N, C-alpha and C positions, 0 to 999 in steps of 0.2 A: 742283453737287456738285464739290468740288475733287479728291477721291480717294476710295478706299474706306473712309477713316477719318474725313474731315473735310468738313463743310458748306462751309466757306470756308477759304481759305488762311490758316494761323496767321500772326500778325504777328511780325516780327522781335523786337519788344519782349518779347512772351510767351515767345518761345524763349530770349531772353537771361535772362529771369526764371527759367526753369525750369533753365537751365545754373547760374545763380548759386545757386539753391537747393542744387544738388548740390556746389557749392564752386569753380566755375570763374569766373574774372573776366569773360571774354568769349569769343567764338568763336575767337580767335587764341591762347588760353591753352593751351599744349602741355604743362602739367604732368600727371603721372599721379597721380590722386587714388585712394587706397585706399578700398575699399567701406566699411570700418570707419569711416573719417573722415567719410564721408558720413552714416552712421547716427548717429554721435555728435553730429554738427553740427545734427541736427534736420531733415533734408531732409523727412521724412514730414509733420511738422507744417506746414512751409512749403507743400508741395504741397496739404494740406488747405485752405489759405487760397486757392489758386488754382483749386479746384474749379468755382467759379461762372464763371470765365473759360474754363475748358476746356470746360464744359458748352455754351457758346455756339458753339464751332467743331466739336466731335465730333458725329458722327452718333449719335442716341440709344442704339442698341443697342451701339455700340462704346464709348460713354462708361459704359454699365452694365458692360461687359466689363473694361475697362482701369482705370476710376477708381472705380467704386462698390463693387465686391465686397469687396476687401480691400486697401487702400491700405498698402503696405509699401515697403521700399527696392527690391525688385525691380520693382514696378509703376512706381515713380518713375523708375527708369532706363528702363523700356520706353517710357513716355510721352514722356520727354526724347528719346529715340532716334527715335521716330516723328515728333516735331516737328522734329528737327534735319534729317531726310531731306528735308523739304520745301524746305530751302535748300541742299542739296548737302553737308551735313555728317553725321557719324556719331559716335557714342560707342563707342569700341573698347576692349573689356575684354581683358586678358591676365592670366594667372596668374603669380605670382612667389612666391619664398620668402625671407622676411626673418627672420633669427634662428631658422631652423627651423620658421617658422610659414608655412603656405600662405595667401596672400591674392590677391584679385582687385583689380587696379587698372584705372581707366578713364582714357581720354585722348580729348580732342576732336580730330578731324582731318577733312579733306575726304574725300569718298568716292574721289575720284581718288588721293589720297595713301594711302588705305587699300588701294586695288587694287594700287597700285605696290608697296607693302610686301609684299603677299601674294605677288605675282609673284616678288620677290626672295627670299623665304623658300622658295618652291616648289622642290623638287629639279630639277636639270638635266634628268633623263631625263623628266620630266613636261612640260617647256617645249618640248621637241622632239618632233615625231611619231616614233612608233615604226612601222617598217615590217617586216612579216614576209614573207618569200618562201619558196616551196617549190620548190626546184630538184632 
């Protein structure tokens, strides 16, 4: 067993296929893709074709939970996120407003870059320890 989700470690080729289903070219593609674009490009239909390959690597109960129940854009993003974490990448979502419409955009980045970005956004008072003394 490779992790709590997979029998065997997913191949890089399968991971690339999943990211391409969502609209990314490769792991170094840093474009932010809106969720709506993923839906209209037919990501769910492409993931349906990948189910036999996902069945081979997922633990059966996890396959039922993430892949079989209701395959929608949320589950496609979750599956891709789980696969990416095995190679040190993540699919990072952020909310933005375009022409007065709120939308979710997703970007591929390494886990290390994600943590660095998170630290940079964190307020200064959270980065430094707070000491309380009673004199």
